[in-house]
N, C-alpha and C positions, 0 to 999 in steps of 0.2 A: 562565561558560564556561571550560573549561580552555584553556591556551595551546597553541600549536602544539608547543612543546617538551614540555609535559606529556603531551599525547595520544600523541606519538611515543615518549615515555619509557615510557608504559604498554605500548605495542606492543613496544618493545625489551625491556622487562623480562620479557616472556613468552619471549623467545629462541626463538621458533618461526617456521618458514617456512610452515607449513600449519595449517589449522584442526584437522586430525587430530593434529598434534603438540601443539597447544594443549590439546586435550581430554585427551591422554595426560598432560600435565603436571598438569592439574587432578585427574585420577584418582589421581595420586601424592600430591598435596597434600591432597585431600579425598576419600579413597577411600570413606568410608561416608556421605558426604552424598548426598541424593537428587538425581539429575540431571533425571529426567522423571517426572511424575505423571499417571496416567490416572484420572479420576473415574468412578464407576459409570455415570453417564448416558452418558458418551462411550464407555466400554467396551461398553455395551449397543448403542449405535448402530453400533459397528464390529464387534461380535462378538469382542472381545479381552478379555484379563484386565485388571481394574482393579488399581490399586496403584502403587507407586513402583519405579523402577530406579535403583540407586546408581551413582556414577561408576565405581567399580572393576568392578562387575558389567557395566556397559555396555561398558567398555574391553575386558574379556575377550571379549565377543561380537564387538566391532569387530575385534579382532585375528584371531579365528577366521574371520570373514567375509573379511577382507583376504587371508588365506592361501588361501582357497578361490577368490577372484577371481583372484589372481595365478596359481594353478595352472591356471586356465581361460584364461589368456593376456591378461587385461585389464591395461592399463598406461597410462603417461604419454601423453596426447594423445587417448585415447578419450573419447567422451561416452556416458553412460548415462542414460536417462530414468527418473524415479521417479514413478509414479502410485500413491501410497500415502496420500493425504489427510494428516491430521494424526496419523497413528499413530507410536508410538515407533520402528517399523521404519524410518521415513524417516531419522531421525538415524543409526541404526546402519549402514545401507547408505551413506549420504552419507560418514560419517567413514571407513568401511572403504575406499571407493573413492578418497577424497581422499588417503589415505596412499599410494596407488599412482600418484597423478597423474592419476586419471580425473576428468573434470568431470561433474557431475550436471546434468540438465535436468529441473527439476520440471514435472510435467504436471498441469494443472488437470483434475480429474475431470469437470468440466462440459463439457469440449470434446467436440465431435462431429466427424463424418466430415471435412468440409472443413478444419476447424481442425487436426485431427490429421494429415491429409495434409500440410498446410503445415509443421507443426512437425517431423514425422519427417523430411521431405525437407530442410528448411532446416538443421536442427541436425545431421543426419548421425549420429544416435545409432546405436550398434551393438547395443545391448541396452536393453530396458525391463523394469524391475522393477515389476510392476503387479498390481493386483487381478485375480484370475482372471476375473471377469465381463467385464473390458475387454480381454482378450487378443484376442478376435475383431475388435474395432474397431481395435486397433493393427495387427494382422496385415493387415487390409483397407487401412488407411491406407498401410502400407509397400508393399503390392502396387500400389496406385494410383500411387505415385510411383516404382515400380521400384527400391525400396530393399531391401537385405538387412537384416532386423531380427530378432534373437533375443528371445525372451520368457521370463520366469520370474516366479513369485510369491515373496513372502517365505517363506522356508523351503525353497525348491527349491535344487538345485545349479545354478549357472550353466552354460549351454551354452558350449562353446568359442568364443572370440572369432572373429568372421568375418574379421578382418584383424589384422595386427600393430599394436602401439601406434605411432602416428606419431612420437612423441618418445622412443622406447625408448633408454635409456642417458643421457638428459639429466637433470641433477639437478633436483629439485623446489625451487622458490624461492617467495618471496612473489608473484612475477609469474606463476607457473603458474596456468592457468585452474582455478578452483574450481567455478564454476557458470555456467550459461547461463540467464538469466531473461528471459522474454519480456514486453515491455510489453503493456498491455491492448489497444492498437490501437483507441482510441476514434475515430480519424479515418482509419484505414487499416490496412494489414497490420501485425501485431505485429512489432516489431523485437527481435532477440535481443541482449540486453546481456551482453557477455562480462565476467564478474566474477572477478578474480584472488583469490588467497588474501589479499593485502594489503587488499582491499576489506572482507572479512569481519573480519579481525583488527583493522583500524582502527575498524570500526563498533562492535565489542565494546569496544575500548579507549576510544573516545570516550564511550560510555555509562558504562563503569565509572569513568571519571574526571570525569564531568560535575559532580557535586556539587549544591549548592543544594537546592532542593525535590525534585530527582531523585537524591539521593545514594543509591548502592547500598552496602549493608553486606556486606562479604565473608563468605561462608558463611551468610548469614542470609535472603536474599530468596527469596520464592516468587512468581514472575511468572506471572500467568494471562493467556492470550491466546486469543481465539476466531478470530484472523486466520489465514488459510491460509498454509501453508509454501511455497506457490508465489509468495509475495510477499516483498519484501525486508524488510519490517518484522519479520515473524515469523522469517524465515530468518537475517537478519543481526543486527539490533538485539537482538531477544529472545533468540535462541539464543546468540549469542557473548557477550552481556553476562553471561548466566548461566554460561556455560562459563568465562569469565575471572574471575568472582568466586565460583565455587563455589556458585551458586544453583540453585534448582529451577524447572524450566519446566513449567507446567501447561497442556497443550494441550487445547482443546475441539474437538469436531468442527465446530461452528459456534456462532454467537451465538443463544442461546435466551432471549428476554426474560422468559418466564414463570418460568424456573428459574435465571436469572442470579445473583440474590443468594444462593440456596441453594448454588450452585456456589462462589461467592466465599467463603462461610462454611465450607463443607465442606473446601475446598482450603487454607484458612488463608492465602489470598493476601495479599501485602503490596504488590504492584504490579499494576496492570491496564493492558492496552493496548486501545485503542478506535479506532473510526472514528466520524465525526460523527453518523451515523444512530443509533448505539447510545444515547447519552444522551437523544436525543429520544424513543425508544421507551420507555426506562426511566422517563422523566418522565410518561408517559401513565398509568402505574399509580397507584392511590390511595396516598397517603402512609400509611406504617405506623409503628408505635411502634419497630420494630426496624430502621429504615432505616440507622441508624448502627452496627448490631451487626455489625462486621467489623473486620479488621486492616489495611485498605488505607491506605497512606501517600500514594500519588499515582497518577494515571492519566496515561499517555503516549499521545498521539494527535494527530489533526488533523481539522479540519472541524466542530467542535462548533458548533451554532447559537448565535450570539452572544447571542441573547435568552434562551437556556436555560442558559448556562454558570454564571452567578451563582446562579440558583435551584437548579441541580443541586448545586453545591458546598455551598450552605447546607443543603440537605436531607440529603445523604449524607455530608458532613463530610470531604471530601478534595479537593485541587485537581486540575483537569483541565489538564495542562500541554500546551499547543498547540505543535506543532513543524512545521517545513517541511523536506522533503527529497524526492528523487526516486530512482527505481531507478538512474538514471545517476550521480547525485551521491554516493550512499551517505552516509557520514559525512565525506567529503572536503569537503563544503559543506552542513552541516546547521545549522539555526537553531532554538533552542528557548526558550520563555519559562519558564525554570526558576528564576528569582529574582524576588523582589518588588521593586517593584510590577509586576504582570503585566498591568494594564489589562484586567481580566476583562470579557468581553462586548463586546469591540471588534474581534474578528478579529485581535488582535495576537499574533504568534508570536515576539516578542522581538527581540533585537539580535544580530548576528553576533559571534562570539568572535574572539580574536586570530588563530586558525588559519584563518579564512575571510575572503575578500575578496568584497565585494558592490558591484554597481552597480544603480541603478534608472534605466532608460534610457527617455526619452520616445520615443513611437512616432509621433507625428503633429505637424503644425504646424511652426512655425519652429524649435522645440526638438528636432525629431526627431533621434535619434542622440546626444543629449547627456544629461547627468544631469538627471532630473526634479526639479522644485522640491519644497519641503516640502509634504507632503500632496497632491502631484500623482501621478497614476497613471503607472506605467511598467513595462516588462518587467524582470524580475529576471534579472540576469546574475551568475554566481558562478564562483569558482575557489578552490582552496586557496591560502592565503598561503604565502609563501616561494619557494624556487627550483624547486619542482615543483608547478605549478598543477593537475595532474591526480592528485595524491596522494590516495588513498582513493576516487577515482572509478572508474567502469567503464573497462575497457580500450578499449572501442569497440563499435560495432554490428557483429555478425557479417555478413560478406560485404557490407558497405555502408560502405566507407571514406569515400565522398562525404558521406553523411549524418552520419558522425562528425565530419568536418572542418567541415561546415556548422554543426553544433551548437556547435563550438568556434571559430567565426569570430572573429578578432581576439584569440585567446588567452583568451576568456571563454566559459563554457558558457551558452548562451542557453536559459533554462528554458521559455519560453512562458507563464510565469505573470505575471499583472499584480498588482503590489503598490503600496503607497505607504509612504513613510517620514515619520513625524510629526516634530514639532519637538523631541522628546526623542531622536530618532535610532532609534526602534523601528519595526519593519516590520509592516505590516498586509496580510493577504491579501485580494485583491479577487476574482479569478477567473482561470481559464485564458484566454489571449488569444483562442482560438477560440470561447469562450463569451460574449464581450462583444458586446452588441447596441448598435448606434449609431442612436439615434432622435432626429431633429431636432437633431443635434449633441451629444446627451447620451449618455455611455457608461453602459450598464446591465449589471450582472453577472447572468447567468442564475442563478448559484448563490444570490445574495441573494434573488431572486424565488422560486426553488424552495423555499428555506428557509421563507418565509412561507406559501406554498401548502400545503406538507406538514404544517403545523400544524393544518390544518382537519380535523375528525374524520371527515368523509365521504370524504376523499381517502386512497386507498391509496398512490399515488405520483404525483408530478408532475414534469415536465421542461419547461424553457423554451428557446425558440429564436427567432431572428429570422425574420420572414416579410416579403417585399418590400412596401413601401408607396410608392405613387406620390408622395405628398406629403412623407412624413417620412423616406424612405430605408428604414428598417426599422420594423416594429411588433413588439411583444412578443406571442408566441403561446405559450400554455401547453397542453401535452398532459397530460390528467388521466386517471388510472385510478381508478375508484371501487371500494369494497368490494363493491357489488352493482350489477347493471345498472339503468339508469334509463330511464324513458319520456321522450319528447322534451320535454314540459312540465316535467318534473322536472329535466332537464338544463339547461334555460334558467334555471330558478329557482336551481339550485345555482351555475351560472356567474355569475349576478349576485351571489350571496352571496360567492363567492370574490373577485370584483373589489372589492366593498365592503370585504372583509377586507383585501385588499392596499392599497387606497387609504387605509385607516386606519393602515397601518403603514409605507408607503413613499411617496416622492414620486410624484405622480400619473403622471408619464411612465413609471415603472417597472412600473406595474400592467399585467396582460395586456390587450391590446386584443381578443384572441381567446382563447376557451377551447374546446379540442377534446377531446371525450371519446373515448378509445381503449381497446381491450381490453388492450393491453400496450405498454410502452415498449421501444424498441430498445436492448438491453443487450448488453454483451460477456459472455464466459464468466465474468469475475470480477465481474459485476453492476454494472459502470460503464455510464453512458449512452453509447451510440454517437452521438457528437455529429454526425458526418458524416451518418448516416442520419436523425437527428432534424431536422437542418437541411433536408434534401431533403424530408422528410415535411411540415415546417412550410410550405414554399413551396407545397405542393399542397392544403393543408387549407381555407383560406378559401373560402367558398361552398358547402362540403359540408354536408349536413343535420346532422351531429353536431358541427359547428363553429359556436359562437355568437359573433356579432360584437357586441362591447361597447365599441367605440371611443368611442361617444358619452358613456360614463361617465367618460372620462379628461379632466378639466378642471382647469386650474390653480386652486388654492384661494386665496382672498383672504388 
């Protein structure tokens, strides 16, 4: 890990206050290097041109857009929504607006009426640059909230700003708001994370200076990501790392398992970004002679199934480097297993560097509130080392100072993630605090059980939650979506096979006591499990015809 001085040095060395200025600097240093690449499959999905856009060409477009926006009255303190998916236009509008001090609000294209109404009203965006088919939805959302909202598509001239810039005349700095990203809201309303320029610049600088197995070679890397630009991984780490090192960003419309390796080869990707579900899906394909026919040096992500990490690396020939971060922490407190030994297959995400301070805090019993012991679970608390504990973090939750201060209680950011620190000082992820099921005094990670169930071929998706149990406090209930509908007898048989499968791989108390077959899981717009809705659903499922009671199968083995 780079030291605090090293990462700040990289940031200082850019001598830029905004991401737009950082991009302009790269366009001068590497004018002919490709900035963004669009593969033919993504071009076809979006109806845009395939090919690459160089840094100098992109900067020329950015400056032209900036002048047009300025003429229309947009400036420091405005917020503008971007509903453009993973198109290159996203970057061009973002950097053009950033140069004027306008904050962008990425809008997930999967959001529907109620979600759009909340986002438009809460963010107070004055303009949305959006795909034309979504203009009616955005217009209706603004009307429902009594908001004045202008709309345009990429290529249109922006309408005149509906009000003057709130911070007109104020200088742009690293503390100026660069973007407003909304959390997924798995347990409640999404929170708007205010992200200043420093957040993005530090994320890119951290990645650029990381080294080890994740060393980025200036002017050489081609980073492929299927992750959406409405999330911090693609928008902060991927984008700014490439901008600060003169690399090429290859954005896919989404993850396509069937064509993934063809995309990797065609793009000449040297770095991949992933989510945990991706390796699991790729490992389901038959092994092929050309599995290692690629130029990938490493993958950067989180949540890989620990049972699949080693087999994946052996089969495809590159390391999956597990990391931990949150939208709120950015790279102000990020941990990554980027050096050997990595403890592959153990849910280890490494050890914090000199620039990050970490506590693992016990949550129950006599030790509650103090540092958890070796290999004991506790909540992860983080802050940036040095005299500025919030360096590189979000600036706060929009319109929710109380939630911001609660998250920072005692000067540490309380992550809500349960981890353990082993006898080597390395950190292992267990689960989100709200996902932990407590059965007869045993803490059970919903994520761990879900990982095992999702390996079963007949399971399309599975999610696990606690359901009340008079004897044990909680019992494990699994909601299962199958690839095809099943008759009652077939459901009972599959439920038994699933529990047998879980019992063979997990301690008996972790296996589901109930298996409920459902048509769909409650998901957020970003396809994360709505844990609050799942918990409410789980409480009502036992006793229903499609919920199979298998508690009798859960017996301690000799």
